[in-house]
C-alpha positions in Angstrom: 0.0 0.0 0.0 2.1 3.0 -1.2 1.3 6.3 0.6 2.5 9.6 -0.9 4.7 8.0 -3.5 3.9 10.7 -6.1 6.4 13.5 -6.1 3.7 16.1 -6.6 2.3 15.4 -3.1 3.7 17.8 -0.4 4.3 16.8 3.2 0.9 17.9 4.4 -0.9 15.8 1.7 1.2 12.8 2.7 0.2 13.2 6.3 -3.4 13.4 5.3 -3.0 10.2 3.4 -1.6 8.5 6.5 -4.6 9.8 8.5 -6.9 8.1 6.0 -4.9 4.9 6.5 -5.5 5.3 10.3 -9.2 5.0 9.6 -8.9 2.1 7.2 -6.3 -0.1 8.9 -6.9 -1.4 12.4 -5.4 -4.3 14.2 -7.2 -7.5 13.9 -8.5 -8.4 17.4 -7.1 -7.1 20.7 -3.6 -5.8 21.2 -1.1 -8.6 22.2 1.7 -8.0 24.6 3.6 -11.0 23.3 6.9 -10.5 21.5 6.6 -10.3 17.7 8.5 -13.0 15.9 12.0 -12.6 14.4 14.2 -15.0 12.4 15.1 -18.0 14.7 18.8 -17.3 14.3 18.2 -13.9 16.1 15.7 -14.9 18.7 18.3 -15.8 21.3 20.0 -12.4 20.9 17.0 -10.2 21.7 15.4 -9.6 25.0 12.2 -11.6 25.2 13.1 -13.6 22.1 11.6 -11.1 19.7 10.4 -7.6 19.1 8.8 -6.4 22.3 5.5 -4.4 21.8 6.0 -0.7 22.8 9.8 -0.8 22.3 12.2 0.9 19.8 15.1 -0.7 18.2 18.1 0.8 16.3 18.9 -1.5 13.3 21.5 -1.5 10.6 19.7 -0.4 7.4 19.3 -2.9 4.6 18.7 -6.6 4.7 18.8 -6.9 8.4 16.0 -4.4 8.7 14.0 -6.2 6.0 14.3 -9.6 7.7 13.1 -8.2 11.0 10.0 -6.9 9.1 9.5 -10.2 7.2 8.6 -12.5 10.1 5.7 -10.3 11.5 4.4 -9.6 8.0 4.3 -13.3 7.1 2.3 -13.9 10.3 -0.3 -11.4 9.0 0.9 -8.4 11.0 0.7 -5.0 9.4 4.0 -3.1 9.0 4.7 0.5 8.0 7.9 1.5 6.2 8.8 5.3 6.2 11.6 7.1 4.5 13.2 4.2 2.6 12.7 5.0 -1.1 15.3 2.5 -2.1 13.3 -0.4 -0.8 12.6 -2.4 -3.9 9.6 -4.8 -4.3 11.9 -7.6 -5.5 14.3 -7.2 -2.5 11.4 -7.1 -0.1 9.8 -10.3 -1.6 13.2 -12.1 -1.5 13.6 -11.2 2.1 10.2 -12.8 2.8 7.9 -9.7 3.3 4.2 -10.2 2.7 3.6 -7.0 0.6 -0.1 -7.2 1.3 0.6 -6.3 4.9 3.0 -3.4 4.2 2.2 0.3 4.1 4.9 2.3 2.3 5.7 6.0 2.7 8.9 6.2 0.7 9.4 10.0 0.8 7.7 11.5 3.8 9.4 14.9 3.6 9.7 17.2 6.6 6.7 15.6 8.3 8.4 12.2 8.7 8.1 12.3 12.5 4.4 13.1 12.5 3.8 10.4 9.9 5.7 7.9 12.1 3.7 8.8 15.1 0.4 8.6 13.2 1.2 5.1 11.8 2.4 4.0 15.2 -1.1 4.4 16.5 -2.5 1.7 14.2 0.3 -0.6 12.9 2.0 -3.1 15.2 5.4 -2.6 13.5 6.8 0.6 12.0 10.2 1.0 10.4 11.6 4.5 9.7 14.8 6.2 8.5 14.8 9.5 10.4 14.9 12.7 8.2 16.9 14.5 10.9 18.2 14.1 14.4 15.5 13.5 17.0 15.4 15.4 20.2 15.2 13.5 23.5 11.8 15.2 24.3 10.3 14.1 21.0 11.6 10.6 21.4 10.1 10.4 24.8 6.7 11.4 23.6 6.8 8.8 20.8 8.0 6.2 23.3 4.8 6.9 25.3 2.7 6.4 22.2 4.5 3.2 21.4 3.8 1.8 24.9 0.1 2.9 24.6 -0.4 1.3 21.2 1.9 -1.7 21.7 3.8 -0.8 18.5 7.4 -2.0 17.9 9.6 0.7 16.2 12.5 -0.2 14.0 14.9 2.7 13.3 17.4 2.6 10.4 20.1 4.5 12.3 20.6 6.0 15.8 17.7 6.7 18.1 17.3 7.7 21.8 15.7 5.4 24.3 16.1 2.1 22.4 15.4 -1.3 23.8 18.3 -2.8 21.8 20.7 -2.0 19.0 21.3 -4.5 16.2 24.5 -4.0 14.1 26.4 -6.0 11.5 30.1 -6.5 10.9 32.8 -8.9 9.4 31.0 -9.8 6.2 32.2 -12.8 4.1 30.8 -13.8 0.7 30.6 -17.4 -0.5 29.9 -19.0 -3.8 32.9 -18.4 -6.1 35.1 -21.5 -6.3 38.0 -22.7 -8.6 38.0 -19.4 -10.4 34.3 -19.4 -11.5 30.8 -19.3 -10.2 28.3 -16.9 -8.6 28.1 -15.2 -5.2 25.4 -17.2 -3.4 25.4 -16.1 0.2 27.0 -13.7 2.7 27.9 -14.4 6.3 27.8 -11.5 8.8 28.3 -11.1 12.5 25.2 -9.7 14.1 25.7 -8.0 17.5 22.9 -7.0 19.8 23.5 -4.6 22.7 20.6 -4.1 25.1 19.9 -2.2 28.2 18.7 -5.5 29.7 21.9 -7.4 29.1 25.3 -6.5 30.7 27.3 -7.8 27.7 26.6 -7.8 23.9 25.2 -10.9 22.3 26.5 -12.1 19.0 25.7 -14.7 16.3 27.1 -15.3 12.9 24.3 -15.6 10.3 23.9 -16.0 6.6 22.4 -12.8 5.3 21.3 -13.2 2.6 21.3 -17.0 2.6 20.6 -19.1 -0.5 16.8 -18.2 -0.3 17.4 -14.4 0.2 16.6 -14.5 3.9 18.4 -14.9 7.2 19.5 -18.2 8.7 22.3 -19.6 10.9 25.7 -19.5 9.3 27.5 -22.8 8.4 29.5 -24.3 11.2 33.2 -23.7 11.3 33.9 -27.2 9.9 31.6 -26.6 7.0 33.1 -23.2 6.3 36.6 -24.8 6.4 35.7 -27.4 3.9 34.2 -24.7 1.6 37.3 -22.6 1.9 39.6 -25.6 1.0 37.4 -26.2 -2.1 37.5 -22.6 -3.2 41.3 -22.5 -2.7 42.1 -25.4 -5.0 42.6 -23.0 -8.0 43.1 -19.2 -7.9 40.7 -16.9 -9.6 41.6 -16.1 -13.2 40.8 -13.1 -15.3 38.9 -14.2 -18.4 39.0 -12.0 -21.4 
């Protein structure tokens, strides 16, 4: 459901479109206080084993953010995505999003914060890339709204008052062997820091894996065998 995708719409018109969505989209049934699902490879890293209703998370933009949206959307949960115009339909589908349960506001303009607050009243999961730095007071008011509605907020970037921060590092691509082939998957180290845990939690995952989603990375022994296979012959430049 694209909202305000046309460049001719100004920020006020986009906000009005979001208000119409508020009247059209309502949660099915009563609010649930149970954690929203995440990929199993990440559940052990997050407080509560998933996305806690009423909480905000700072997430590395890109595939990690998409996979966190994918699990709730596949379960039938409505998700809002604000300020991510580069989000492609193909990439979203490969990551596993149910596009019938996604409301898109690709270019919210200067009213991005108001649009985020408006969608947070009616959608269980909202992802946003901030248009500018957020003041502590504004973040506090939005946090109160999140707690009231039970919405989980995923922020592509820094954000005050987060439940946890999810970041990626140490990428390693696989798939090219004996001088030929295609890149098929990427292993990354996901680190979760949380106010509820005294030490960061980490897991190495395949992102994307062969299916385009997120799964546990191969064991060290599997990776060693793959490295030996790839090292049998060096890469060659083919004219």
